[in-house]
N, C-alpha and C positions, 0 to 999 in steps of 0.2 A: 630330226631338226637340230639336235645337239652337235652332230658331226658336220653340218653344212659348212661352217667356216674352215674346217680342215680340208674338205673337198675343194672349196674355193682356193685355198692355198696351194694344194697339189695341182689343181688345174692351171692356176696362174704360173706356177713354176714350169709346168709342161709347155704352156703357150710361149713363155719367154725362151725356152730352149729351142722350140720349133722355129720361132721367129729369128733367133740368132742364126740357126743353120740356113734358113731361107735367105737371110741378108748376106751371109758369107758366100753362098753359092751364086747369088745374083750379082755380086760385085766382082766376081772373077778372082784374080790374085790379090786384089786389095792394095797393091803397090804400084806406083807410077815410076816407070823407068825412064830417066832422062839422060840422053847421050849428048856429049859435046858436039856431035855432028848434026843435031837437030836444029831446025830453024826456030826463030822466036814464035812464029805463028803456030808451028806444030806443038811446041811446049805449051803455049796458051790454050790451044784446043784440048790437049790432054788434061790440063789443070781445070778446065771449065766443065768437063764431062762429069755427070753424076756418078758417085762412087758406090752408092748403096741401093738396096732394093726397097721401094716404098712399102710393099706388102710386108716384108720382113720387119721394117721399122715400126709399122702399125701394129703388127703382132706382138712385138716386144713391149710397146706402150700399153696395149690391151692386157698383156700378162702382168705388168707391174701395177696397173690399175686394179686388177683382180686381186692381187696380193695385198694391196693397201686396203681394199674393201674388206678382205678377210680379217686383217689385223684390227681395223676399226670395229668390225662386228664383234670380235672377241673382247675388245676393251669395253664396249657398251654392255656386253653381257656380264662382265665383272662388276660394273657399277650398278647394274640394273637390279641385281637381286641377291 
């Protein structure tokens, strides 16, 4: 039970890294290339397309929440006893 906050921290870091890679793979190159030859409608369509992966973003959020819970758990244990 004493090592649980450390396992949560390690798990949270792992989930953030996995989420980052999923978000990067899902978004493709991540850059929008705009040429002077493109029409305004085509540029608008490119700018309105979603750029990230929802699953990757949710995993990153879950990982950061796990890390915060781990830190709060450790702080509570310091003042508890």
